[in-house]
N, C-alpha and C positions, 0 to 999 in steps of 0.2 A: 873318605877321601876328603882331604882339605881343599879348599879353593886353589891354594898354591900348587897343590898336586895336579889338579884339574888343568891349571894354566899350563904347567909345565908339559903335560901330556899332549895338550892341543898344539904347543909350539913344536914339539917332537914330530907329531902327524904332519904338520905343515912342512917342516924341514924335509922330511922322508918324501912327500908328495913332490916338493919342488926339486929334490935331488933326481927323483924318477924323471921329471919332465926334462930336466936340464940333460940327462943321459939319452933321453929320446931325441931330442934336438940336435944334441952332438953326432949321434948316430945317423941322423937324416942328412946332415951336413956331410958327413964323411961317406956316405953311400950314395953316389949320384944316381944309381939304379933304382933307388926308392929306400923308404925309411926301413932301417934294420930294427927287429924287435929285441929290445934289450932288457925289457922287464917282463916276467911270466904274467900271462894274461889271467891266470886264476888267482895266484897269490900275491902278485905286485912286486916280488922281489926279484934283484937283477939276476939274469940268466948269466953264468959265468961264461966268459969270453971263449974258453975252451970248447965249450958245448955249442956256442953260436958259430964258431968256426968249424966244428964237426959237423953240424946239421944246421945249415944256414937258414932253413925254413921254419926252425923251431920257435914255437909261441910259449912253450912252458919249461920250467926248470926241471930238473930230474924228478924231484919228488912229486911234484903235480902230475907229470907225464905219466910216471909209474901208477898214481892213484887212478888216472883216467883209464889206462890199460887194464886195471884189476876189475873195472866195473863190467 
């Protein structure tokens, strides 16, 4: 991998982390009762809004929850 590729990858990781933090903060501001989990605690991807509405206490995306249940 070239140095330029490494830098690009590092920037993308930072952007993704910042986006997750912003979503968490926005969810906390919107939900007076406490912070809403918007990112999967296992993979870090955003949990789809439809899933969060259907199961407000969810902490995992469907893929990760399925993996946990199969263990």
